[in-house]
DRENDREN-894505 format. One record per residue: x, y, z of N, C-alpha, C in turn; residue in one letter. Coordinates in steps of 0.05 Angstrom, whole numbers, plus 32768, in hexadecimal, padded with zeros to 4 digits. Layout:
REM residues N
XYZXYZXYZA;...
This chain:
REM residues 427
83717E6E818B83597E6A8185834F7E568195X;83387E6181A8832C7E4F81C183237E3781AFX;832B7E2481C6831F7E0281C283047E0481BBX;82F87E1A81C682D67E1C81C682CD7E2781B0X;82DE7E33819C82D07E41818582C57E288171X;82B07E35816682A07E1E815582AD7E238140X;82B37E07812B82BB7E0C811282A17E048101X;82A17E1880EA82897E1480D982877DFD80CAX;82717DEC80C982787DD480B982757DD58099X;82877DC0808882857DC4806B826A7DCF8064X;826E7DDC8049825A7DDF803D82467DD28030X;82487DB6802D82377DA18027822B7D9A803EX;82397D96805782297D9B806C82157DA88074X;82167DC3807382067DD1807881F07DD78068X;81F37DD2804781E07DD1803581CF7DB98041X;81DD7DA3804781C77D88805081B57D918067X;81C37DA0807C81B57DA58095819F7DBC808AX;819E7DC5807881907DE2806F81767DD78066X;81797DC3805681647DB88042815A7D9C8053X;81617D96806981567D838078813B7D868086X;81327DA1808681197DA2808A81037DA18076X;80EF7D92807680DD7D90806180D37DA28054X;80CC7DB2806480BF7DCF805980D27DDF804CX;80E57DE2805480FE7DF7804581017DE3802EX;80FF7DC8802E810C7DB9801480F57DB87FFEX;80DC7DB9800B80C47DB67FEF80C87DD87FE9X;80CB7DEA7FFA80C27E0A7FF280DA7E0D7FE0X;80F37E027FE6810D7E0A7FD6810A7DFE7FB3X;80FF7DE37FBB81017DD77FA380EE7DE17F8FX;80D47DE87F9980C17DF67F8D80C27E0E7F7FX;80D07E1F7F9180D77E3A7F8780EB7E3C7F72X;80FF7E277F7281117E297F5981057E1F7F44X;80EE7E127F4280DE7E037F2A80D17E1A7F27X;80BD7E257F3080AE7E397F2F80BB7E547F25X;80D37E5D7F2D80DA7E7B7F2780E97E767F0BX;80F37E5A7F0780FD7E5A7EE780E57E5F7ED4X;80CC7E537EDA80B37E5B7ECD80B17E797ECFX;80B47E857EE580AF7EA07EEC80BF7EB57ED8X;80D67EAA7EDA80EE7EBB7ECE80EA7EBA7EAEX;80DA7EA47EA780D87EA77E8680BF7EB87E7FX;80AB7EB87E9280937ECD7E90809E7EE97E8FX;80AE7EED7EA680B87F097EA880C67F107E8DX;80D77F047E8580E77F027E6580D27F0C7E4EX;80B77EFD7E5180AE7EFA7E3780907F067E37X;80857F0E7E4D806A7F157E4C80677F317E3DX;80757F437E4A80747F617E3F80787F5E7E20X;808B7F577E1980907F537DFC807E7F487DEDX;80777F2C7DF7805A7F227DF180477F317DE9X;803D7F447DFA80257F527DF980297F687DE6X;80447F727DE2804D7F867DCE80517F7E7DB0X;805E7F657DB280667F5E7D9180537F497D85X;804E7F3C7D97803B7F247D8F80187F297D90X;800E7F317DAA7FF77F387DA97FEF7F597D9FX;80087F687D9B80057F817D8F7FF67F997D9DX;7FF47F977DBC7FE87FA97DCC7FF97FC07DCCX;7FF07FD77DCD7FFB7FF27DCF80087FF67DE5X;801E80057DE9803180057E02801F800C7E17X;800A80207E187FFB80287E327FEA80167E37X;7FDE80017E237FCE7FE87E277FDE7FD97E38X;7FF77FD07E3480067FBC7E4780107FC77E5EX;80147FE17E6180177FF17E7F7FFD7FF27E92X;7FE67FF07E7E7FCE7FEF7E8D7FC87FCE7E9CX;7FCE7FBA7E8E7FCD7FA07E947FDB7F9C7EB1X;7FF07FA67EAE80067FA67EC87FFB7FB77EE3X;7FF07FD07ED37FEB7FE07EED7FD57FD27EFBX;7FC37FC87EED7FA77FBB7EFB7FAE7FA17F0AX;7FC47F8F7EFF7FCE7F7A7F0E7FDA7F7E7F28X;7FEC7F987F257FF17FA27F457FE07FA47F55X;7FD37FB57F4C7FB77FB77F607FAC7FA87F6EX;7FA37F967F5A7F967F7E7F607FA67F6B7F75X;7FC27F677F6D7FD57F577F817FDE7F6A7F9DX;7FD27F817FA07FD97F8D7FBC7FBE7F7F7FC9X;7FA87F827FBF7F977F717FD17F9B7F537FD9X;7FA77F477FC07FA97F2C7FC97FC07F217FDCX;7FCF7F347FE27FE67F327FEE7FD87F2E800CX;7FCE7F4380147FC07F43802F7FAB7F2D8031X;7F987F2B80207F837F1880267F8D7EFA8023X;7FA57EEF80147FAC7EDC80147FBC7ED2802EX;7FCA7EE980407FD67EE380557FBF7EE2806BX;7FB07EF3806C7F947EF3807E7F8A7ECF8077X;7F847EC880667F777EAE80607F8A7E9A806DX;7FA17E9C806B7FBB7E8780727FB97E81808FX;7FA37E95809E7FA57E9280BD7F8D7E8480C0X;7F7E7E7980B17F637E6980B57F627E5980A7X;7F6D7E57808A7F6B7E3D807F7F837E2D8077X;7F837E1B806A7F9E7E0D80677FB17E1D8051X;7FC67E22805E7FD87E3680517FE67E20803DX;7FEB7E0480407FF37DF4802D7FDD7DF08012X;7FC67DF180147FB67DE880057FB27E077FF0X;7FB77E2080047FB37E387FEE7FCB7E3A7FE3X;7FE27E357FE97FFF7E397FD77FF97E277FC0X;7FEF7E087FC77FF57DFA7FB07FE17E007F94X;7FC67E087FA07FAE7E137F8D7FBC7E2E7F85X;7FC67E437F997FCE7E547F867FE27E587F73X;7FF87E417F74800F7E437F5F80047E357F48X;7FED7E207F487FE57E167F337FD67E297F23X;7FC47E3A7F2F7FBA7E507F1E7FC97E697F16X;7FDE7E677F1E7FF27E7D7F147FFC7E747F02X;80057E5C7F0380187E4D7EE980027E497ED2X;7FE97E437ED47FD97E407EC07FD37E5B7EAEX;7FCF7E6F7EC67FCA7E8D7EBC7FE37E927EABX;7FF77E917EB780107E9D7EA580137E8D7E8BX;800E7E6E7E8C800D7E6C7E707FF37E727E60X;7FE07E7C7E687FC77E817E527FD37E9C7E4EX;7FE87EA97E537FF17EC67E457FF37EBE7E26X;7FFC7EA87E2180037E9A7E077FE67E9C7DEBX;7FD17EA07DFE7FB67EA07DF17FAE7EBA7DECX;7FBB7ECF7DF97FB57EEC7DFA7FB77EFA7DE1X;7F9F7F077DD27F9F7F167DBA7F957F307DC1X;7F867F357DDA7F7A7F507DDC7F7A7F587DF8X;7F777F6E7DFD7F7A7F827E127F667F737E2CX;7F527F6A7E2C7F437F647E437F4F7F457E45X;7F5A7F377E367F647F1E7E3D7F7E7F1D7E4FX;7F8B7F307E467FA67F3A7E537F9F7F437E70X;7F887F507E737F807F5C7E937F7A7F477E9FX;7F677F377E957F5C7F1C7EA17F737F0C7EACX;7F887F037E9C7F9E7EF67EA67FA97F027EBBX;7FB67F197EB27FC77F267ECC7FB67F277EDFX;7F9C7F297EE57F917F2A7EFB7F947F117F0BX;7F8D7EFF7EFC7F8E7EE47F087FAD7ED97F16X;7FBA7EE67F067FDC7EE27F057FE17EEF7F1FX;7FD77F0B7F237FE37F197F3D7FD17F107F55X;7FB97F097F527FA97EFD7F6A7FBA7EE07F75X;7FC07ED27F617FCE7EB87F6B7FEC7EBD7F73X;7FFE7ED07F6680157ED67F7080117EE67F90X;80067EF67F8D80017F087FA27FFB7EF77FB9X;7FE57EE67FBC7FDD7ECF7FCB7FF27EBF7FD7X;80087EB27FC2801A7EA37FBE802F7EAE7FD5X;80387EC47FCE804F7ED27FE080477ED37FFDX;80307EDC800280297EDF802080257EC5802BX;801C7EB0802080137E9C802B802E7E8C802FX;80407E90802080577E82801F80677E928034X;80687EA7803D80727EB3804F80687EA9806BX;804D7EAA806C803D7E9E808580467E87808FX;80497E75807880507E56807880737E568089X;80827E678081809C7E678090809C7E7580A9X;80897E8A80AC80827E9380CB807B7E7980DCX;806E7E6980D5805E7E5680E2806F7E3F80E3X;807C7E3780CF808E7E1E80D280AE7E2080DCX;80B87E3780E280CF7E3280EA80D27E4780FEX;80E97E43810F80F97E57812580F57E718121X;80FD7E83812A81087EA0812681227EA38116X;81337E948119814C7E938109814B7E8C80EFX;81397E7480ED81377E5F80D781267E6D80C5X;81137E8280D281037E9180BC810E7E9F80A9X;81297EAE80B681337EC380A181467EB68093X;81577EA0809B81677E90808C81557E7F8075X;813B7E77807A81317E69806381267E7A8050X;81217E94805681167EAF804081327EB28032X;81457EB28039815E7EBA802F81607EA18015X;815F7E8B802781667E70801381547E727FF7X;81387E797FFB81247E7A7FE9812C7E917FD6X;81387EA97FE481367EBF7FD081517EBA7FBEX;81677EAA7FC7817B7EA37FB781757E8F7F9FX;81657E7D7FAB81567E6C7F9181497E767F7FX;81337E8E7F8781237E9D7F77813A7EA97F60X;814F7EB87F6981607EC37F5781677EB17F43X;81757E987F4E817E7E887F3D816A7E7A7F27X;81517E757F3081387E6F7F2081357E817F0CX;81307E9C7F1081277EB27EFB813F7EB27EEBX;815E7EB17EF5816E7EB47EE381707EA07ED1X;816A7E897ED781647E6D7EC381507E717EB1X;813B7E7C7EC181207E817EAA81247E977E99X;81347EA77E9D81397EC27E86814B7EB37E74X;81607E9F7E7881687E997E6581587E837E53X;81477E727E5B81307E677E4E811D7E7C7E3BX;811C7E937E4D810C7EA27E3A81127EAC7E22X;81317EB87E2781417EC37E1181407EAA7DF6X;813C7E957DF881367E837DE4811C7E8F7DCDX;810B7E9A7DDB80F47EA17DCE80FD7EBA7DC0X;810A7ECC7DCF81137EE27DBF81267EE27DA7X;81397ECD7DAC814D7EC87D94813A7EBB7D7EX;81297EA97D8081167EA07D6E81067EB67D5FX;80F87EC47D6F80EC7EDC7D6580D27ED77D5EX;80C67EB97D5680AE7EBB7D5080947EB87D61X;807D7EBD7D5A80687EBB7D6D80657EA27D7BX;80697E897D6E80627E767D78807B7E697D8DX;808E7E777D8480AA7E737D9B80A17E7E7DB4X;80977E997DB6808C7EA77DC980777E937DD7X;80637E8B7DC7804B7E7F7DD680567E667DE1X;80657E507DD480727E417DDB807D7E3D7DF9X;80907E4F7DF4809F7E547E1280927E607E2AX;807F7E757E25806C7E7A7E3A805E7E667E47X;80547E527E3280447E3E7E3F80557E2F7E50X;80727E267E4580867E197E5C80877E2A7E75X;808A7E417E71808E7E4F7E8B80757E4B7E9FX;805E7E4A7E9180447E457EA480487E2D7EABX;804C7E197E9D80447DFB7EA6805C7DFB7EBDX;80767E027EB880867DFE7ECC80827E087EE9X;80707E1F7EE5806F7E307F02805B7E1E7F0FX;80457E127EFE802B7E017F0C80377DE67F17X;80497DE07F0480517DC67F0A80627DC27F27X;806D7DD97F30807E7DD97F4680697DD37F5FX;804B7DD57F59803C7DCE7F73803A7DB37F78X;80447DA17F6A804B7D837F7280597D857F89X;806F7D957F8A80827D957F9B80747D9E7FB9X;80677DB27FB6805D7DBD7FCF80467DAC7FDFX;803E7D967FCF802D7D847FD7803C7D787FF1X;80547D707FF680657D6D800880677D7C8021X;805E7D928024805E7DA3803880507D968053X;805C7D91806B804C7D82808180387D938088X;80277D89809C800D7D9880A880137DAE80BCX;802E7DB080C380317DC980D180367DE380CAX;80317DDE80AB80347DFA80A0801A7E0B80A3X;80037DF680A87FE97E0480A87FE17E1280C1X;7FD77E2480C87FC97E3080DE7FB67E1C80EEX;7FC47E1E810A7FB37E0981207F937E0F811BX;7F8A7DF381197F677DF681187F5F7DFF8132X;7F4A7E1181337F3E7E1881457F347E08815EX;7F387E0381717F2D7DF481867F187DFF8197X;7F047DF181987EEE7DFA81A67EF17DFE81C5X;7EF17E0F81D37EF87E1281EF7EE77E008201X;7EF47DF282157EE67DE282237ED47DF28239X;7ECC7DE4824A7EBA7DF682637ED27E028274X;7ECB7E1882767EDE7E2E82897EF37E368276X;7EF97E2D825D7F127E3982547F0B7E4E8241X;7F1A7E6482427F127E7982307F1F7E71820FX;7F0D7E7E81FD7F137E7E81E37F317E8581D7X;7F367E7481C67F587E7F81B97F537E9981B4X;7F6B7EA981BE7F6E7EC781B37F797EBE8196X;7F687ED681827F6C7ED681667F827EE68161X;7F8B7EF2816E7FAC7F03816C7FA47F20815CX;7FB37F31815C7FB17F4D81557FB67F58813AX;7FA07F60812E7FA07F6B81137FB97F7E810CX;7FCD7F7680F47FDD7F8A80EF7FD37FA280E7X;7FBD7FA980E67FB37FBE80E27FB07FD580FEX;7FB17FC781137FAD7FD2812E7FC87FCD8137X;7FDD7FD2812D7FF87FCB8133800D7FE48124X;800B7FFA8136801A8011812C803780108126X;80407FFD813280617FFA812E80607FEC8115X;80527FD3811580547FC180F9804E7FD480DFX;803A7FE080E380317FF580CB8047800880C7X;8053801380DA806A802580D0807F801580C8X;8087800280D1809F7FF180C980967FE780A3X;807D7FE180A280747FD9808B807A7FEF8073X;8073800C807D8073801F806E808E80268067X;80A48027807C80BD802D807780CD801A806EX;80C58001806B80D47FED806080C47FEB803FX;80B67FF1803E80A87FF5802080B4800C800DX;80B68024801F80CC803E801280E580318009X;80F68023801B810B80188017810A80027FFBX;80F57FFA7FFA80F17FDF7FE780E97FEE7FCEX;80EE800B7FCC80ED80157FAF8101800D7F9FX;811A800D7FAD813480067FA481307FED7F92X;81217FDA7F9581167FC77F7C81147FD17F61X;80FE7FE67F6680F57FFB7F4E810A800B7F45X;811A80127F508137801E7F458145800C7F38X;81497FF77F4381597FE37F37814E7FDF7F17X;81347FD97F17812A7FC87F0481217FDF7EEAX;811D7FF47EF7810E800B7EE7812180257EE4X;8126802D7EFD813A80467EF5815480457EF1X;816480307EF4817C802C7EEC817D80297ED2X;8170801C7EC4817380197EA4816A802F7E94X;815880437E9D814E805A7E90816480737E97X;8173806F7EAF818D80857EB7819F807C7EA6X;81AA80667EA381C1805B7E9181B980667E7AX;819F80607E6A819F805F7E51819E80827E47X;8193808B7E56818680AE7E4F819C80C17E5CX;81A780BB7E7281B680D07E8681D380CE7E86X;81DF80B87E7A81F980B17E7A820680AB7E66X;822180AB7E5F823080A47E45823580847E44X;822B80787E58823480597E5E8221804D7E49X;822A80367E3C821D80267E24820680187E37X;81F080137E2681D580087E3581D97FEE7E3CX;81F07FDD7E3581F67FC37E3982047FBF7E57X;820A7FD87E6182137FD57E7B81F87FD27E90X;81E37FD37E8481CB7FCE7E9881CE7FB07E9CX;81D47F9E7E8C81D37F877E8D81E47F797EA0X;82007F867E9D82127F857EB3820E7F8C7ECCX;81FD7F9F7ED081F57FA87EE981E47F947EF8X;81CF7F8B7EE581BB7F737EEF81CA7F5E7EF8X;81E37F557EE681F07F3E7EED81FE7F437F0AX;82087F537F0C82187F5D7F2782047F5C7F3EX;81EA7F697F3981DB7F607F4E81CF7F447F4DX;81CC7F377F3F81C37F1E7F4881D87F087F53X;81F37F0F7F4682047EFC7F5382097F027F75X;82097F1A7F7B820A7F237F9081F27F1A7FA8X;81DF7F1D7F9A81CA7F157FAB81C97EF47FB1X;81CC7EE87F9E81D27ECD7FA281E87EC27FB4X;81FD7ED37FAF82187EC57FBE82117ED67FDAX;82047EE87FE482067EF77FFC81EE7EF48011X;81D77EEB7FFF81B97EEE800F81BC7EDD8026X;81C57EC2802481C47EAE803A81D97EBB804EX;81F07EBF804982077EC6806081FB7EE1806AX;81F57EF3805C81EE7F0E806E81D77F12807AX;81C57EFB807B81AB7EF7808581AB7EEC80A0X;81BE7EE280A681C27ED380C181BE7EE680DAX;81B27EDC80E981A97EF08104819C7F008101X;818A7F0B80EC817C7F2180E9815F7F1980F2X;815B7F028100813F7EFF811181457F0F812DX;81627F188134815E7F27814C815A7F478147X;81507F56815081487F6C815081627F80814AX;81777F7D815C818D7F93815B81977F8E8142X;81997F71814081AC7F698121819A7F71810AX;81877F718108816F7F7680F481767F9980F0X;81727FA1810181717FC48109818C7FC680FBX;81A47FBB810381C37FC280FB81C27FC280DDX;81BD7FAC80D381BF7FA580B581B17FB480A2X;81917FBC80AC81857FD5809D81937FED809FX;81A07FF480B881AB801080B381C1800F809FX;81D17FFC80A481E97FFB809281E27FF68070X;81CC7FEC806F81BA7FE8805281B380058047X;81AA8015805A81A58034805681B9803D8048X;81CD803E805A81E9804A805781F280468038X;81F7802D803881FB8024801A81EB802D8004X;81D48028800681BF80337FF281C380527FEAX;81C38060800081CC807C7FFC81E680877FEDX;81FE80797FF68213807D7FE1820F806E7FCBX;8204805A7FC181FC80517FAA81EE80657F9AX;81D8806F7FA381C880837F9881DB809D7F8BX;81F080A27FA181FD80BB7F95820E80B07F85X;821880987F86822C808E7F6B821D80887F52X;820280857F5381EF80837F3A81F0809F7F31X;81EB80B17F3D81E580CD7F3981FE80D87F27X;821580D17F35822E80E17F2F823680D27F13X;822C80B87F12823180AD7EF1822780C07EDAX;820D80D07EE1820080E17ED0821680F67EC1X;822A81007ECC823781187EC38258810C7EBBX;825A80F57EBB827580E77EC1827680DD7E9CX;829980DB7E9982A180CE7E85829680B37E7FX;82A380A77E65829580907E6482A380777E7AX;82B9807A7E7C82C7806B7E8E82BC80687EACX;82BA80827EBA82B7808B7ED0829780877ED2X;8287808C7EC1826C807F7EC4826980647EC9X;827480507EB6827580357EBA827C802D7ED5X;8292803A7EDD82A480327EF6828D80387F12X;828280557F0B826F805F7F238254804A7F22X;824D80457F0C8237803A7F09823E801A7F17X;8250800C7F1082577FF17F1A82597FF57F38X;8265800A7F44826E800B7F648251800C7F70X;824380237F61822280257F68821280087F6EX;82157FF77F5782067FE17F57820D7FCD7F67X;822D7FC97F6F82357FB97F8782277FC47FA2X;82287FDE7FA9821F7FE97FC081FE7FE67FC1X;81F17FE97FA981D47FDE7FA481D07FC87FB6X;81DD7FB07FA281D87F977FAB81DB7F8D7FC7X;81F17F967FD181FA7F917FEC81DF7F987FFDX;81D97FB47FF881C37FC4800481AA7FB68004X;81A17FAA7FF0818D7F997FEA818D7F827FFEX;81A37F737FF781A67F5E8009819E7F5E8028X;81AC7F79803281AF7F7E804C81907F838055X;81837F97804881687F9E804B81567F88804AX;81537F76803681467F65803681457F4D804FX;815E7F4B805B81637F38807381597F4B8090X;815C7F64808C81517F6C80A681327F6E80A5X;81257F748092810F7F75808781027F5D808EX;810B7F45808681017F2B808B80FE7F2380ACX;81137F3280B581187F2780CF81057F3580E0X;81027F4B80DC80EB7F6180EB80CB7F5680E2X;80CB7F5380C680B17F4D80C180A57F3480D3X;80B37F2280D380AD7F0E80E780A97F0F8105X;80C27F19810E80C37F1D812780B27F378138X;80A97F49812780977F5D812F807C7F56812DX;80787F438121805E7F38811E80547F2A8137X;80377F2A813880237F1E814D802C7EFF8146X;80347EED8150803A7ECE814980267EBE8145X;800A7EC8814F7FEE7EC081497FE57EC1813CX;7FEB7EDA81237FE37EDC81067FF37EE880F3X;800A7ED680ED801D7ED980E280137EDC80C0X;7FFC7ED180B77FF47ED4809E7FEC7EED8099X;7FE07EFF80AB7FD37F1B80A97FEC7F2D80ABX;80017F2380B780137F3780BD80287F3680A0X;802C7F20809A803F7F1A8080802E7F2D8069X;80127F24806580067F32805780097F4C8053X;80077F5B806D80087F79807080247F80805FX;803A7F72806A80537F75806080557F728040X;80487F63803480477F59801680397F6E8005X;801D7F77801780147F8D800B80287FAE8007X;80347FB4801B80417FC9801E80567FC68006X;80657FB0800980787FAE7FF080677FB07FD6X;80507FAA7FCF804C7FB07FB9803D7FCC7FB2X;80387FD77FC880367FF67FC1804F80037FBAX;80637FFB7FC8807D80067FBE80817FFF7FA4X;807E7FED7F98807C7FE17F7E806E7FF67F65X;80567FFD7F738048800D7F668052802D7F62X;805780317F7B805D804D7F85807B80557F72X;808680407F7780A480467F6F80B0804C7F53X;809C80507F4480A280587F2280A180717F24X;808C807F7F36808380997F38809A80A77F45X;80A2809D7F5C80B680AA7F6C80D580AD7F5FX;80DA809B7F5280F080997F4180F080AD7F2BX;80DC80AB7F1C80D880BB7F0680DC80DB7F0FX;80D380DF7F2880CD80F87F3180EA81017F39X;80F780F57F45811280FB7F53812680F77F40X;813280E37F3B814E80DE7F2D814780DF7F0DX;813080D77F00813180DC7EE4812780F57EDCX;812381047EED811A81207EEA812D81357EF0X;813381347F0C814481457F15816581427F14X;816D812A7F09818781207F06818F811C7F24X;81AF81297F2981BB81217F4081AC81247F5AX;819F81447F558192814C7F6D817881327F77X;817281247F68815F81137F65816980FD7F6FX;817F80F47F69818B80E07F72819780E47F94X;819880FF7F9D81A181087FB5818281007FC8X;816D810A7FBD815381097FC8814D80EC7FCDX;815380D47FBD815080BF7FBA816380AF7FD7X;817B80B67FD0819180AC7FEA818480B68003X;817980D38004816D80D38021815780C8802AX;814980C28012812A80AE801881338099801EX;814A808C8015814A806F801B815E806B8037X;8168807F80408179808680588164808A8072X;81568097806E814080A1807F812980868086X;81258076806E8116805F80758125804C8081X;813F8042807C814C803380878154803880A8X;815A805380AC815E805880C68143805880D4X;8130805B80C98111805880D78107804080E0X;8116802C80CB810F801180D18120800780E7X;813D800F80E68150800A80FB814380148113X;813C802C811981308032812E811C8025813CX;810B8018812880EE8005813681027FED813AX;81127FE6813281217FCB813A81307FCF8158X;813C7FE3815981517FE9817581397FEB818AX;811F7FFB818581137FFC819981027FE1819FX;80FF7FD7818C80F27FB9819581057FA681A3X;81227FA9819F81337F9C81AA81327FA781CBX;81347FBB81D181307FC581E8811A7FC181FAX;81017FB981ED80E77FB481F580D97F9881F4X;80EA7F8A81E980E07F7281E080DF7F5E81F6X;80C67F5181FA80C57F3B820980C37F1C8201X;80C77F0A820B80C77EF281FD80AA7EEC81F6X;80A77EE481DE808A7EDE81D180897EBE81C8X;806F7EB481CA806C7E9A81C080777E9481A0X;808B7E86819A80917E84817E80777E6F816FX;80717E7F8157805B7E73814780677E53813DX;807A7E52813C80877E38813380837E208147X;807E7E2A815F80797E13817D80617E118182X;805E7DF6818E80427DF0819380377DFC81ADX;
């Protein structure tokens, strides 16, 4: 081994260095607390509306359809506003509002109340997501942006898992009062995380506009993402690949329950496999994806893994019990690694393809595209895998592969044509 080869520092040193930045430290601690609260809400809200508020299934579905539509608009507008007003103030206010609205579900007894609560939650959560991304784009260097997103996603998975465990207490007790009390606990925890966000330094805000002096031209506002064909195409293709999240949360449970001989408890095992692998792999596999070529490479690999995973999921439909379980487990591993790689590539490209003068608007565009994927994903999965069986899984495999290769092509082309641009995190 060459004497110039660098050795990696011990884990405790790397952790200390990672959290030495005040922005990442505040975001990480706040995310951990807020996602515990969010995990509680995700576990209980649907069942609360159905079992406690006694809303019919179609009304429960309507609540979340309305919320998703509102969230789409909020994602873009939140990022757009973060380019002109204080991102720190917006995030603190949005977290408080979202937490109180989540807690207010404990008072819901009628449809209109549920819709109002979900609209407020969707506006706040949609805004919070893109404002947080704009803060990361503005506060960190290129490499640190992706690593920060990876750290926050890992912490998010840990927090939601812990929140799910707390929510299970209400499920075990089964009483209306238990649902209400623990929903309030979740909402208050989410809102309380805003205290940590008050520690964010001023550099996370957009620079204040300075009046030009005599003979000085006005500062350039930057390009709108709506007039950036490359970013629009990237957002669309990345959104198509993001349907894999809907596949995990909706498609796989229905496929296992209705189209395979595997027991339904296997679904829980598959979710655990996904969560563990994401927590373990997201940070290490995200390194270097601020580089266009690296981002393109990992995205292409993600497409291949996802395509093979779809074929294995589909093959489980006609397999014996043992074979079905093994095929589903193998597919879940490929799916999880693909998810990690695709997210890493998408984060790097969403930052590096954007105009650094308008990070909020560009992150808002990316967030809105992800929201569209969440809305159309159930329709796509139902029309393919859940209706056509193995043929539908083949169609999904081709769709994911094409989307990933499209993103990779954009990345490789950007690598060939890129010129140094000012970094949003530097003065």
